[in-house]
Each structure stands twice: as structure tokens, then as C-alpha cells.
C-alpha beads as a LAMMPS data file, in Angstrom:
LAMMPS data file: protein, C-alpha beads

247 atoms
246 bonds

1 atom types
1 bond types

-500.0 500.0 xlo xhi
-500.0 500.0 ylo yhi
-500.0 500.0 zlo zhi

Masses

1 110.0

Atoms # bond

1 1 1 -0.617 -10.508 18.693
2 1 1 -2.042 -10.252 15.160
3 1 1 0.469 -9.285 12.464
4 1 1 0.176 -7.585 9.069
5 1 1 2.530 -7.176 6.109
6 1 1 2.834 -3.772 4.438
7 1 1 4.967 -3.365 1.330
8 1 1 6.902 -0.176 0.789
9 1 1 6.801 0.599 4.482
10 1 1 10.051 2.528 4.723
11 1 1 8.757 5.947 3.629
12 1 1 5.742 8.076 2.809
13 1 1 2.276 6.605 3.173
14 1 1 3.700 3.155 3.907
15 1 1 5.823 4.347 6.825
16 1 1 2.976 6.380 8.303
17 1 1 0.584 3.457 7.877
18 1 1 3.017 1.078 9.583
19 1 1 3.160 3.373 12.609
20 1 1 -0.618 3.883 12.757
21 1 1 -1.240 0.146 12.401
22 1 1 1.202 -0.577 15.204
23 1 1 -0.529 1.919 17.490
24 1 1 -3.765 -0.013 16.952
25 1 1 -2.135 -3.045 18.554
26 1 1 -0.994 -5.016 15.516
27 1 1 2.482 -6.328 14.810
28 1 1 4.009 -5.057 11.569
29 1 1 6.227 -6.675 8.966
30 1 1 7.211 -3.853 6.643
31 1 1 9.192 -4.189 3.448
32 1 1 11.793 -2.009 1.795
33 1 1 13.655 -2.340 -1.473
34 1 1 16.748 -0.114 -1.560
35 1 1 16.876 1.782 1.745
36 1 1 17.359 -0.447 4.810
37 1 1 18.309 2.581 6.910
38 1 1 14.909 4.206 6.323
39 1 1 13.165 0.928 7.165
40 1 1 15.202 0.616 10.360
41 1 1 14.191 4.151 11.324
42 1 1 10.511 3.220 10.978
43 1 1 10.839 0.014 13.012
44 1 1 12.804 1.987 15.598
45 1 1 10.012 4.537 15.986
46 1 1 7.434 1.763 16.274
47 1 1 9.394 -0.042 18.970
48 1 1 10.123 3.193 20.857
49 1 1 6.359 3.741 20.993
50 1 1 5.862 0.257 22.463
51 1 1 5.011 -1.672 19.311
52 1 1 6.804 -4.452 17.478
53 1 1 7.979 -4.426 13.870
54 1 1 10.307 -6.306 11.543
55 1 1 11.702 -4.986 8.249
56 1 1 12.281 -7.385 5.342
57 1 1 13.778 -6.675 1.927
58 1 1 11.424 -7.154 -1.028
59 1 1 11.394 -6.045 -4.659
60 1 1 7.704 -6.271 -5.583
61 1 1 8.668 -6.341 -9.264
62 1 1 10.583 -9.604 -8.777
63 1 1 7.877 -12.284 -8.696
64 1 1 10.486 -15.047 -8.629
65 1 1 11.598 -13.839 -5.180
66 1 1 8.144 -14.211 -3.597
67 1 1 8.475 -17.832 -2.398
68 1 1 11.667 -16.939 -0.525
69 1 1 10.001 -13.816 0.853
70 1 1 7.112 -15.921 2.109
71 1 1 9.569 -18.111 4.002
72 1 1 11.118 -14.976 5.518
73 1 1 7.643 -13.927 6.669
74 1 1 7.048 -17.374 8.187
75 1 1 10.347 -17.083 10.064
76 1 1 9.599 -13.541 11.272
77 1 1 6.148 -14.583 12.484
78 1 1 7.576 -17.496 14.443
79 1 1 10.596 -15.738 15.926
80 1 1 9.091 -12.337 16.713
81 1 1 5.475 -13.141 17.540
82 1 1 5.273 -16.921 18.009
83 1 1 2.578 -16.787 15.327
84 1 1 1.863 -18.717 12.135
85 1 1 -0.658 -16.510 10.302
86 1 1 -1.169 -12.952 9.100
87 1 1 -4.127 -10.738 9.923
88 1 1 -3.646 -8.498 6.912
89 1 1 -1.723 -7.499 3.814
90 1 1 -1.275 -3.941 2.543
91 1 1 -0.059 -3.737 -1.064
92 1 1 1.410 -0.250 -0.911
93 1 1 4.831 -0.262 -2.600
94 1 1 5.065 1.842 -5.718
95 1 1 6.725 4.660 -7.605
96 1 1 5.664 7.463 -9.914
97 1 1 6.684 8.331 -13.450
98 1 1 5.688 11.454 -15.362
99 1 1 5.811 10.855 -19.100
100 1 1 3.222 11.629 -21.817
101 1 1 1.661 8.695 -23.672
102 1 1 3.519 9.586 -26.852
103 1 1 6.929 9.012 -25.277
104 1 1 6.408 6.149 -22.786
105 1 1 8.873 3.346 -23.506
106 1 1 8.067 -0.346 -23.270
107 1 1 10.544 -0.683 -20.406
108 1 1 8.817 2.111 -18.485
109 1 1 5.417 0.543 -19.158
110 1 1 6.567 -2.892 -18.010
111 1 1 8.257 -1.486 -14.912
112 1 1 5.088 0.248 -13.756
113 1 1 2.997 -2.835 -14.507
114 1 1 5.326 -5.103 -12.551
115 1 1 5.210 -2.949 -9.424
116 1 1 1.617 -1.736 -9.440
117 1 1 -0.375 -4.686 -10.817
118 1 1 1.606 -7.865 -11.461
119 1 1 3.486 -7.597 -8.164
120 1 1 0.400 -7.169 -5.950
121 1 1 -1.379 -9.966 -7.827
122 1 1 1.326 -12.557 -7.288
123 1 1 2.409 -11.368 -3.846
124 1 1 -1.168 -11.740 -2.620
125 1 1 -1.233 -15.195 -4.197
126 1 1 2.052 -16.111 -2.491
127 1 1 0.946 -14.911 0.952
128 1 1 -2.640 -16.166 0.724
129 1 1 -1.852 -19.446 2.533
130 1 1 -0.539 -17.380 5.469
131 1 1 -3.581 -15.106 5.688
132 1 1 -5.879 -16.100 8.518
133 1 1 -9.610 -16.427 7.995
134 1 1 -11.257 -13.000 8.382
135 1 1 -8.034 -11.228 7.429
136 1 1 -8.043 -7.930 5.529
137 1 1 -6.307 -6.935 2.282
138 1 1 -5.800 -3.259 1.434
139 1 1 -4.532 -2.245 -2.003
140 1 1 -3.240 1.296 -2.583
141 1 1 -4.509 2.776 -5.832
142 1 1 -4.811 6.427 -6.905
143 1 1 -7.270 9.221 -7.568
144 1 1 -5.731 9.368 -11.067
145 1 1 -7.982 6.414 -11.909
146 1 1 -10.932 8.823 -11.590
147 1 1 -9.391 12.147 -12.690
148 1 1 -7.374 11.884 -15.915
149 1 1 -4.021 13.567 -15.333
150 1 1 -1.740 14.072 -18.319
151 1 1 1.588 12.292 -18.028
152 1 1 0.624 9.413 -15.750
153 1 1 -1.426 7.192 -18.071
154 1 1 0.395 3.869 -17.485
155 1 1 0.527 4.402 -13.708
156 1 1 -3.180 5.255 -13.598
157 1 1 -4.110 2.358 -15.882
158 1 1 -2.393 -0.190 -13.656
159 1 1 -3.878 1.374 -10.529
160 1 1 -7.264 1.042 -12.232
161 1 1 -6.494 -2.601 -12.859
162 1 1 -5.654 -3.006 -9.182
163 1 1 -9.048 -1.566 -8.251
164 1 1 -10.741 -4.214 -10.415
165 1 1 -8.477 -6.895 -8.955
166 1 1 -9.509 -5.760 -5.468
167 1 1 -13.144 -6.601 -6.198
168 1 1 -12.168 -10.023 -7.518
169 1 1 -10.115 -10.673 -4.384
170 1 1 -13.162 -9.814 -2.274
171 1 1 -15.316 -12.154 -4.370
172 1 1 -12.938 -15.109 -4.399
173 1 1 -11.631 -14.847 -0.832
174 1 1 -14.990 -14.062 0.748
175 1 1 -15.718 -17.685 1.604
176 1 1 -12.877 -17.425 4.117
177 1 1 -14.136 -14.118 5.461
178 1 1 -11.176 -12.273 3.946
179 1 1 -12.059 -8.699 3.003
180 1 1 -10.353 -6.741 0.203
181 1 1 -10.585 -2.992 -0.288
182 1 1 -8.673 -0.303 -2.151
183 1 1 -7.565 3.063 -0.780
184 1 1 -7.207 5.728 -3.450
185 1 1 -5.094 8.709 -2.334
186 1 1 -5.249 12.065 -4.025
187 1 1 -2.317 14.473 -4.000
188 1 1 -0.236 13.580 -0.938
189 1 1 2.940 15.223 0.343
190 1 1 5.360 12.340 -0.265
191 1 1 8.475 11.627 -2.339
192 1 1 6.427 9.758 -4.975
193 1 1 7.187 11.112 -8.435
194 1 1 9.766 13.522 -7.059
195 1 1 7.515 15.218 -4.521
196 1 1 5.650 18.530 -4.765
197 1 1 7.137 21.946 -5.425
198 1 1 5.352 25.044 -4.103
199 1 1 3.705 25.955 -7.408
200 1 1 2.409 22.438 -8.057
201 1 1 1.181 22.101 -4.487
202 1 1 -0.723 25.394 -4.712
203 1 1 -2.385 24.267 -7.926
204 1 1 -3.455 20.950 -6.413
205 1 1 -4.704 22.612 -3.231
206 1 1 -6.834 24.983 -5.314
207 1 1 -8.484 21.968 -6.976
208 1 1 -9.284 20.336 -3.630
209 1 1 -12.465 21.205 -1.719
210 1 1 -10.678 21.246 1.643
211 1 1 -8.027 23.600 0.285
212 1 1 -4.831 21.644 0.862
213 1 1 -2.917 18.597 -0.292
214 1 1 -2.979 15.515 1.888
215 1 1 -0.413 14.279 4.371
216 1 1 0.642 10.616 4.645
217 1 1 -1.197 10.425 7.965
218 1 1 -4.501 11.255 6.242
219 1 1 -4.233 8.049 4.236
220 1 1 -2.618 5.974 6.987
221 1 1 -5.611 6.412 9.274
222 1 1 -7.955 4.962 6.648
223 1 1 -5.657 1.992 5.995
224 1 1 -5.495 1.260 9.729
225 1 1 -9.288 1.491 9.983
226 1 1 -9.787 -1.039 7.183
227 1 1 -7.501 -3.474 8.991
228 1 1 -9.448 -3.089 12.220
229 1 1 -12.858 -4.164 13.487
230 1 1 -14.121 -0.694 12.564
231 1 1 -13.858 -1.761 8.924
232 1 1 -15.267 -5.253 9.376
233 1 1 -18.321 -4.677 7.142
234 1 1 -16.490 -2.772 4.387
235 1 1 -15.618 -5.019 1.472
236 1 1 -14.883 -4.742 -2.267
237 1 1 -14.772 -0.938 -2.057
238 1 1 -12.449 1.772 -3.331
239 1 1 -12.240 4.608 -0.812
240 1 1 -10.832 7.827 -2.198
241 1 1 -8.841 9.781 0.387
242 1 1 -8.330 13.094 -1.373
243 1 1 -10.082 15.870 0.531
244 1 1 -12.542 16.381 -2.330
245 1 1 -10.192 16.541 -5.311
246 1 1 -11.771 17.751 -8.578
247 1 1 -15.407 17.273 -7.570

Bonds

1 1 1 2
2 1 2 3
3 1 3 4
4 1 4 5
5 1 5 6
6 1 6 7
7 1 7 8
8 1 8 9
9 1 9 10
10 1 10 11
11 1 11 12
12 1 12 13
13 1 13 14
14 1 14 15
15 1 15 16
16 1 16 17
17 1 17 18
18 1 18 19
19 1 19 20
20 1 20 21
21 1 21 22
22 1 22 23
23 1 23 24
24 1 24 25
25 1 25 26
26 1 26 27
27 1 27 28
28 1 28 29
29 1 29 30
30 1 30 31
31 1 31 32
32 1 32 33
33 1 33 34
34 1 34 35
35 1 35 36
36 1 36 37
37 1 37 38
38 1 38 39
39 1 39 40
40 1 40 41
41 1 41 42
42 1 42 43
43 1 43 44
44 1 44 45
45 1 45 46
46 1 46 47
47 1 47 48
48 1 48 49
49 1 49 50
50 1 50 51
51 1 51 52
52 1 52 53
53 1 53 54
54 1 54 55
55 1 55 56
56 1 56 57
57 1 57 58
58 1 58 59
59 1 59 60
60 1 60 61
61 1 61 62
62 1 62 63
63 1 63 64
64 1 64 65
65 1 65 66
66 1 66 67
67 1 67 68
68 1 68 69
69 1 69 70
70 1 70 71
71 1 71 72
72 1 72 73
73 1 73 74
74 1 74 75
75 1 75 76
76 1 76 77
77 1 77 78
78 1 78 79
79 1 79 80
80 1 80 81
81 1 81 82
82 1 82 83
83 1 83 84
84 1 84 85
85 1 85 86
86 1 86 87
87 1 87 88
88 1 88 89
89 1 89 90
90 1 90 91
91 1 91 92
92 1 92 93
93 1 93 94
94 1 94 95
95 1 95 96
96 1 96 97
97 1 97 98
98 1 98 99
99 1 99 100
100 1 100 101
101 1 101 102
102 1 102 103
103 1 103 104
104 1 104 105
105 1 105 106
106 1 106 107
107 1 107 108
108 1 108 109
109 1 109 110
110 1 110 111
111 1 111 112
112 1 112 113
113 1 113 114
114 1 114 115
115 1 115 116
116 1 116 117
117 1 117 118
118 1 118 119
119 1 119 120
120 1 120 121
121 1 121 122
122 1 122 123
123 1 123 124
124 1 124 125
125 1 125 126
126 1 126 127
127 1 127 128
128 1 128 129
129 1 129 130
130 1 130 131
131 1 131 132
132 1 132 133
133 1 133 134
134 1 134 135
135 1 135 136
136 1 136 137
137 1 137 138
138 1 138 139
139 1 139 140
140 1 140 141
141 1 141 142
142 1 142 143
143 1 143 144
144 1 144 145
145 1 145 146
146 1 146 147
147 1 147 148
148 1 148 149
149 1 149 150
150 1 150 151
151 1 151 152
152 1 152 153
153 1 153 154
154 1 154 155
155 1 155 156
156 1 156 157
157 1 157 158
158 1 158 159
159 1 159 160
160 1 160 161
161 1 161 162
162 1 162 163
163 1 163 164
164 1 164 165
165 1 165 166
166 1 166 167
167 1 167 168
168 1 168 169
169 1 169 170
170 1 170 171
171 1 171 172
172 1 172 173
173 1 173 174
174 1 174 175
175 1 175 176
176 1 176 177
177 1 177 178
178 1 178 179
179 1 179 180
180 1 180 181
181 1 181 182
182 1 182 183
183 1 183 184
184 1 184 185
185 1 185 186
186 1 186 187
187 1 187 188
188 1 188 189
189 1 189 190
190 1 190 191
191 1 191 192
192 1 192 193
193 1 193 194
194 1 194 195
195 1 195 196
196 1 196 197
197 1 197 198
198 1 198 199
199 1 199 200
200 1 200 201
201 1 201 202
202 1 202 203
203 1 203 204
204 1 204 205
205 1 205 206
206 1 206 207
207 1 207 208
208 1 208 209
209 1 209 210
210 1 210 211
211 1 211 212
212 1 212 213
213 1 213 214
214 1 214 215
215 1 215 216
216 1 216 217
217 1 217 218
218 1 218 219
219 1 219 220
220 1 220 221
221 1 221 222
222 1 222 223
223 1 223 224
224 1 224 225
225 1 225 226
226 1 226 227
227 1 227 228
228 1 228 229
229 1 229 230
230 1 230 231
231 1 231 232
232 1 232 233
233 1 233 234
234 1 234 235
235 1 235 236
236 1 236 237
237 1 237 238
238 1 238 239
239 1 239 240
240 1 240 241
241 1 241 242
242 1 242 243
243 1 243 244
244 1 244 245
245 1 245 246
246 1 246 247
């Protein structure tokens, strides 16, 4: 069985993606940072549905921990799937912060950078030796890279950097047949940034051509597609999954 790693797989888009990926026949190694119970709930649902999943702890902001994490992945591959390589990597873990440019602190800036750009860069580097030829990398970015939204400038800037990095991954890893694409969600009903209240949701829905905010499953299906043969000729692209947000 082919196996993928998805970071931040214990909730929201990551959890939904882990379940969709499993249903497509792939094994899943999902990561969590602070909530092992939520991660266990996701792996439990996957296994109840007939799939196989392992949850590993990972702080994507802690680059120094990546070599040890890689060894944990190697162990999980061997013990759970009798495998030695990965078929894909989904850099999904993240968090939101609402703060105008004028009041963003250096610590807030660095925290967002570490999770949304530096972490994916060095985690991909760390796991690259485990990625099989013709594997797929999916990086989660954001529609805020296209539509300027007051209060999320650092988050959007680092997601924009991740979109550029995605194209460089596709260029540099292409000789091994490894594809790299970005998925750019619009407003999604998750806990990111504290979630959506009714008023905010109504405002976002009114700005979306399809008249609603997205659900995690809307994004998960696209991630699963990019990891599958259906996405085999898609490379170096950013796919916005936003229902027609601010067009």
C-alpha cells in the first residue's frame, strides 16, 4: 500500500483530507501538535472505514525535530505497512492570526513564518529522501494571497511565499517525476483563526459566487485528487478552492 504524510491532520481540512485520502486506498501518516485525542479520533474513523492510519506528534515550527520525525516515519512505514517510501506529502498544518500590520509583533511574525513557510521548506527537505519517484507534494496556501484581506498580512505573505516555493519544488524535483502543487482554500468552516460567527459567515457567503462558505470536504477532495492518478499531469499549479470568492 502507498502511504502519504499529512501535517495538521487532527482537525479541519487536514482531518477531512486524511479521511478522503484513505478512502482512495492510500495509507495515512497524520501529524498533530497539541491534541493527541483529536488525532486518535481521526485514525479511529479511518480504521473503522477499513483504512489504515498512524498519528505522529510534530511541531512544524521546530525544524530541529525534523530528523527525529523522519525516523518516526521510517519506523511507522516499516511496522504498519512494510514499506520504505512515501507516495506523497501534504504540508497542511497551520494557524490563523488576525492583527493589522501596524500592531504585528516580531514574535507573531516569526511564529507565522516558522509554521507556514520555514516549516514546510525544511520538512519537505527532511522527507525528500523518503519520497518515492513520481510522488506528489501538496502545499496548502490561501485565497488571501490573491484577495488582500485586512488583518492577515503576515499569514498571506508567507502563504504567497509557499506558492512560489511550490513552483520551485516542481522544477527541482521534476527529474524524479515528483509533482508539486498548491491548494488555495477560500473561506472554509474550520477552527482556523477562531472559526466563523454568523455575521462573518454571511458576509463571506455574499462575496462568493456559489453563495456559501466552503466545508473542509470541499478542499479535501481536491487534495486527494492531486495525490491520485487523476492529478498525474497537474504540476506547479496553485488551485484555488473557494467557490468563486471575490471574482
